[in-house]
C-alpha positions in Angstrom: 140.6 -157.4 -52.5 141.4 -154.1 -50.8 138.8 -151.3 -50.8 139.3 -147.7 -50.0 137.1 -144.9 -48.7 138.3 -141.5 -49.9 137.6 -137.8 -49.8 138.1 -135.4 -52.7 138.2 -131.6 -52.9 136.2 -130.4 -55.9 136.9 -127.3 -58.0 134.1 -125.5 -56.2 135.8 -126.3 -52.8 133.1 -128.9 -51.8 134.1 -132.3 -50.5 133.1 -135.6 -52.0 133.3 -139.0 -50.3 133.3 -142.3 -52.1 134.7 -145.8 -52.2 136.7 -147.8 -54.7 139.0 -150.7 -55.1 141.3 -148.7 -57.5 142.1 -145.2 -56.4 144.1 -144.1 -59.4 141.4 -145.3 -61.9 138.6 -143.8 -59.8 140.3 -140.4 -59.5 140.9 -140.4 -63.3 137.2 -141.2 -63.8 136.2 -138.3 -61.6 138.4 -135.9 -63.5 137.2 -137.2 -66.8 133.6 -136.5 -65.8 132.6 -140.1 -65.6 133.2 -140.8 -61.9 130.0 -139.6 -60.2 127.1 -137.3 -61.0 128.1 -135.0 -58.2 131.7 -134.5 -59.4 130.8 -134.3 -63.1 130.6 -130.5 -63.2 133.0 -129.9 -60.4 136.3 -130.9 -62.0 139.2 -130.9 -61.5 139.1 -132.9 -58.2 142.0 -133.6 -55.9 142.4 -136.6 -53.6 142.8 -135.3 -50.0 142.2 -138.5 -47.9 142.2 -142.2 -48.3 141.6 -145.0 -45.9 142.1 -148.7 -46.4 139.1 -150.8 -45.6 138.9 -154.6 -45.2 136.1 -155.2 -47.8 133.4 -153.4 -49.7 130.9 -153.6 -46.8 133.3 -152.0 -44.4 134.2 -149.3 -47.0 130.5 -148.5 -47.5 129.9 -148.3 -43.7 132.9 -146.0 -43.4 131.7 -143.8 -46.3 128.3 -143.4 -44.6 130.0 -142.4 -41.3 132.2 -139.9 -43.0 129.3 -138.4 -45.0 127.5 -137.8 -41.7 130.4 -135.7 -40.4 130.3 -131.9 -40.6 132.7 -130.2 -43.1 134.9 -129.1 -40.2 135.2 -132.7 -38.9 136.0 -133.9 -42.4 138.7 -131.3 -42.7 140.0 -132.3 -39.2 140.1 -136.0 -40.4 142.1 -135.0 -43.5 144.5 -132.8 -41.4 145.1 -135.6 -38.9 145.9 -138.1 -41.6 148.3 -135.7 -43.3 150.0 -134.8 -40.0 149.1 -131.1 -40.5 147.5 -128.9 -37.8 144.6 -127.9 -40.1 143.4 -127.9 -43.7 142.3 -124.5 -44.9 139.2 -124.1 -46.9 
């Protein structure tokens, strides 16, 4: 089973990092207010970044590593993946 680590931009311009094995379903859950306590009152959310992981364990480890990054480094990661020079906040 394929797992993903992802980054969302919330309506209040904060970033949220999580993992899932179904990106579309998880994004819908976040926007329905049932995805995570953090995003519940920060809808709508937009998927900015996704990364394929080998299994749940590696997805969890990657999530932890991304959560430790500064906001600027997270935005740089998003920009690099999208091929853009930068992501404006």
